[in-house]
C-alpha positions, 0 to 999 in steps of 0.5 A, spaced: 476 270 400 482 267 404 481 266 412 487 270 415 486 267 422 486 260 419 492 261 415 496 264 421 495 258 425 497 253 419 503 257 418 505 256 425 504 248 424 507 248 418 501 246 414 501 249 407 496 253 404 498 253 397 503 249 393 506 249 386 504 243 382 508 239 377 506 244 372 509 250 376 502 253 378 500 255 384 494 251 387 491 254 393 489 249 399 481 249 401 480 251 407 476 244 409 483 240 408 487 245 412 482 245 418 482 237 418 490 237 418 490 242 423 485 238 427 489 231 426 495 235 429 492 237 435 491 245 433 485 249 434 484 252 427 480 258 430 484 259 436 490 265 436 497 261 434 501 259 440 505 264 443 512 263 441 517 259 446 523 261 449 526 254 446 524 251 440 522 243 441 529 241 439 535 245 437 540 242 432 547 245 430 552 243 425 558 241 427 563 246 429 557 251 429 553 255 435 546 253 435 542 259 431 539 261 438 537 268 440 537 268 448 534 273 452 539 278 455 542 275 462 539 268 460 545 262 462 545 257 457 549 250 459 549 243 455 548 237 459 551 231 455 548 223 456 553 222 461 551 227 465 557 232 464 556 240 463 559 244 459 558 251 455 554 252 449 559 253 444 562 250 437 566 245 440 560 241 442 561 233 440 556 230 435 550 226 438 544 228 442 544 233 449 540 237 453 540 244 453 538 248 459 537 255 459 535 259 465 532 266 464 527 270 469 528 265 474 525 259 470 529 253 467 527 251 460 530 245 457 530 242 450 534 236 446 540 239 443 542 235 437 550 236 434 550 233 427 555 233 422 555 239 417 556 234 411 557 226 411 563 223 407 563 216 407 570 212 406 567 208 400 566 215 396 572 219 398 578 220 393 572 221 387 571 214 387 565 211 382 561 205 385 557 200 382 552 195 384 547 190 383 539 192 384 535 186 386 528 185 389 531 180 395 524 176 396 524 175 388 531 172 388 530 165 390 535 159 390 534 151 390 535 151 398 530 157 399 523 156 401 519 159 395 522 166 397 528 169 396 532 170 404 538 172 407 543 166 405 541 168 398 543 175 399 549 172 402 551 168 396 548 174 391 553 179 394 559 174 394 558 173 386 557 180 385 563 182 389 568 176 387 566 175 380 563 181 377 567 186 381 561 190 384 561 195 390 554 194 393 548 190 392 542 195 393 535 191 395 528 192 397 526 194 405 526 188 409 522 191 414 518 187 419 511 184 416 505 182 420 506 176 424 500 172 422 497 172 415 495 175 411 501 178 409 502 185 406 505 184 399 508 190 399 515 191 402 514 199 402 508 198 407 511 194 413 509 194 420 515 196 423 521 199 420 524 199 427 525 191 426 526 186 420 521 181 417 522 173 419 521 171 412 528 172 410 531 168 415 534 161 412 532 156 417 537 151 416 542 157 418 540 157 424 546 154 428 541 150 433 539 147 427 545 142 427 543 140 434 536 138 432 535 130 432 534 126 425 526 126 426 526 134 427 530 135 422 526 131 417 520 135 420 522 141 418 524 139 411 518 137 410 515 143 411 521 146 406 519 141 400 513 143 397 515 151 398 522 149 394 518 145 389 514 151 388 520 156 388 523 152 381 517 155 377 515 161 375 508 161 379 506 167 383 510 168 390 506 166 396 508 169 402 503 166 407 504 159 405 512 161 406 511 164 413 506 159 416 512 153 414 518 158 417 513 160 423 513 152 425 520 151 424 522 157 428 518 154 434 522 148 434 528 151 433 526 156 439 526 151 444 532 148 443 537 149 448 543 154 446 550 153 448 553 158 453 556 162 448 549 163 444 546 164 450 550 170 452 550 173 445 542 172 445 542 176 452 547 181 449 543 183 443 536 183 448 540 188 452 543 192 447 536 192 444 532 194 450 525 197 451 523 198 444 524 190 442 520 189 448 514 193 445 515 190 438 515 183 441 509 185 445 505 188 439 506 182 435 504 177 441 498 181 442 497 182 434 496 174 434 490 174 438 487 181 436 489 183 429 495 187 426 491 193 427 492 195 434 486 200 433 481 195 433 484 192 440 480 192 446 481 200 449 486 197 455 491 195 450 492 201 445 496 205 449 504 201 449 505 205 456 499 202 459 499 198 466 494 193 462 499 192 456 505 190 461 500 185 464 499 182 458 506 182 456 507 178 462 502 173 461 504 172 454 512 172 456 514 165 452 511 169 445 514 175 447 521 171 448 520 168 441 519 174 437 525 177 441 529 171 439 527 171 431 530 178 431 536 176 434 536 170 429 535 176 423 540 180 426 545 175 426 543 173 418 543 181 416 550 181 419 553 175 416 550 178 409 554 185 410 560 180 412 560 176 406 560 183 402 566 185 406 570 179 405 568 179 398 572 186 397 565 190 396 567 197 397 560 199 400 556 192 401 549 191 402 545 198 401 538 197 404 532 201 402 528 205 408 521 205 406 517 212 407 512 210 412 508 204 416 502 201 417 497 206 421 495 200 426 502 197 426 508 196 430 511 203 430 504 206 430 503 203 437 510 204 439 511 211 437 504 213 439 503 221 438 509 222 434 505 219 428 498 222 426 493 219 425 487 221 421 492 223 416 495 219 410 502 220 406 501 220 399 503 224 393 500 230 389 497 230 382 503 229 377 504 228 370 504 220 371 498 220 376 493 225 375 489 224 381 494 224 386 496 218 391 494 215 397 499 210 400 495 210 407 501 211 412 501 216 418 506 221 418 511 224 423 507 229 427 513 235 426 512 238 433 512 232 437 518 228 433 522 235 435 520 234 442 523 227 442 529 230 440 528 226 433 528 219 437 523 215 433 527 217 427 534 216 430 532 209 432 529 208 425 535 210 421 540 206 426 536 200 424 537 201 417 545 202 417 546 197 423 548 192 418 549 196 411 554 200 408 549 204 405 541 206 405 537 208 400 531 213 403 525 212 399 521 219 397 527 223 401 523 229 400 519 227 406 524 229 411 522 236 408 515 236 407 510 230 406 503 230 402 498 229 407 491 227 405 485 227 410 483 220 411 477 218 407 478 224 402 481 224 395 489 224 394 489 230 390 485 234 397 491 234 401 496 239 403 503 239 404 506 238 412 513 241 413 518 239 418 524 242 420 529 239 416 535 241 420 533 236 425 530 230 420 536 231 415 541 232 421 539 226 424 540 222 418 546 225 417 549 223 424 546 216 424 550 215 417 556 218 420 556 214 426 555 208 421 560 211 416 554 209 411 553 212 404 546 215 403 542 215 397 535 219 397 530 218 392 528 225 390 524 223 384 518 226 382 515 233 385 521 236 389 523 243 391 529 246 387 533 247 394 532 240 397 536 237 392 541 243 393 541 242 401 542 234 400 548 235 395 551 240 400 550 235 406 554 229 402 547 225 401 546 223 393 540 223 389 537 219 385 537 220 377 533 215 373 535 215 365 528 215 362 526 221 366 533 225 364 530 229 358 531 236 356 525 241 356 524 239 349 523 232 351 530 229 348 534 225 352 539 229 356 546 228 354 551 224 359 555 230 360 549 234 363 547 229 368 549 231 376 554 228 379 552 226 386 546 221 385 545 214 384 544 213 376 540 208 374 535 206 367 529 205 371 526 203 378 522 198 381 516 202 379 518 202 372 518 196 367 524 192 365 527 194 359 525 189 355 518 191 356 519 198 355 522 196 348 516 192 346 511 197 349 508 191 353 508 196 358 503 200 354 498 194 353 498 192 360 496 199 363 491 199 357 488 192 360 488 195 367 484 201 365 490 206 367 491 210 361 488 217 360 488 217 353 487 212 347 492 206 347 495 208 340 497 215 342 500 212 348 504 207 344 506 212 339 509 216 345 513 210 348 516 208 341 518 215 340 522 215 346 525 209 345 527 211 338 530 217 341 534 214 346 536 209 341 538 214 336 542 218 342 546 211 344 547 210 336 550 217 335 555 216 341 557 209 338 554 205 344 549 201 339 550 198 333 545 202 328 543 195 325 540 193 332 533 192 333 531 193 339 525 189 340 529 183 338 535 184 341 533 187 348 540 185 351 544 189 346 540 195 348 540 194 355 548 194 355 548 200 351 544 204 356 549 201 361 554 204 358 551 210 357 551 211 364 558 210 365 559 216 361 555 220 366 559 224 372 554 219 377 558 217 383 554 211 383 551 206 378 545 201 379 544 195 375 537 192 376 538 184 376 531 184 372 534 187 366 540 183 367 537 176 366 532 179 361 525 179 365 519 183 362 515 183 368 514 189 373 515 188 380 510 193 381 505 197 377 503 203 381 495 205 381 493 198 382 492 193 388 488 187 387 488 188 379 496 186 378 500 181 382 504 187 385 511 185 389 509 177 387 513 176 381 519 171 382 526 173 378 524 170 371 528 170 364 525 173 358 522 167 356 518 167 363 523 161 366 524 162 373 532 164 374 535 161 381 540 165 384 545 159 384 543 156 377 545 163 375 552 163 377 553 156 374 550 158 367 555 160 362 550 163 357 547 167 363 553 169 365 556 171 358 549 175 358 551 179 365 558 181 363 555 183 356 550 187 360 555 190 364 560 192 359 564 198 361 560 199 368 563 192 370 570 194 368 570 201 372 567 199 379 571 203 384 575 207 379 576 215 380 572 219 376 
């Protein structure tokens, strides 16, 4: 029998008491889970629900529409803008964040007021243009000059080639969020310490202007650090982030001490002033983490609160280290800006599209900086589905819905603003998290969680406001368990979804005809969590999952289903005239890759993404879901079908590889930027 009181409190706090699973069945949530989630939110599950407030934590209104507020008779409302000016509450308020002041019954009540665009219309997508681009895991895309992992100079060279030689409109890369300041560095770009700042692993040391001011002995010292990493980078060996960071850290410390010319010093101070207190806090966390570890929850108690006086004293005591970490972010900002400028100069309609991870480490910099805006004791994950029957626990704390709203979605605005600062677009991983998140009590199995709901007008509105200001394309990764109305809402707001070829099938399992795809999406053959095409065609991915113990049924059954799926797609490609019926998919994967992308070209999708791994014939997965140390996730360098390393500068110069690239792109490459 349900606890009615518990259910009422849960509803008040947006905690689901039941949910619909991937089969469409209604699943009740256990009372222990509900109580744990409520307690983590600071709610007493046995107390009466809190009384309704005159104003919600934040008021969100769409452009040209008055807020949906019902105020008491005689109440007086005014809007205070950021410059202190006052205006009446109405439909003509400018976009941005204001303060709503309501006087009723002799008392004044205030709440953040967000005025957001009703719909974003980025210039790159106007006129029904179709865009296409290359998708790459930047850390895996190395060159002869990079220090063992791909960096921002490699990105600049990649986007320049994609723009000028291939005619691409964008290059989509993995998240470049901040990593730990001391080893071991977490390999996954989707589990950073901060989404507000970037990882110095991606710095090209020699591109820092002060490098030219070093004396010959200092330059030689830095090159001695780089040489063994470059040698390893010309092999197919797994990536070693710890070794790369140790060398770059030593080089950056040398360069930090080089006197800067007046113009450079002024540029640095302008950047530091723009970034303000958040950068000071991030740099302070980084300095403290070097002594106390990268999980602030294990630090001395006096240092766990970002606003504590003890933290300020420690920051002053360590100010040279704090300044060093602030300087690193300036260097990153410059090199990120250069990559986007290169894309635009090459003629890309969008340029770099940055990926935004769904969350951060529970003890990392963002968790420390944003404090109670994140909920400790809960982990974000995913409910059981067809591919992960036990559910998933990603180990990341969720936003606190009420606290985030009380802050006027300020932390979220910081994160979105950083993602779009030097980009033409952003891909939002697990965009459904702006509506609700599957939350698992810490220590519980992943399937023993429930959904925590957010005011999507606030979260999506904040994203739309950031995109409007940046004139950026937004792609939401909306794969998996999604409430049907969510995709409609995102489309209505001008945000694209994600459609993956292998998942586009009818109810009977047959491949979906290209004209039955949705248009408001980024269409791709696969994702970084799926095997490259060459592996799928040969069923190597089945053998891998069998070796790792990830199959829930006999390997022969799994292989037969995989082969049937490939056969169905090849049959459709042949019927559409995109693949010669004589082609053996296993012997000639490049022909199938080309046909699959030609198929995408026949869909109405607004954007088409081509994975660099498929272009060069890579067979290894970047990430095998469901594994940790069992598989080298996120440590696979870019290689060809024979397992030989593919370096970005050699890729451009190899006529055979260039011919393969053009064959793979086919009509997609010819149709970039065309009108649908």
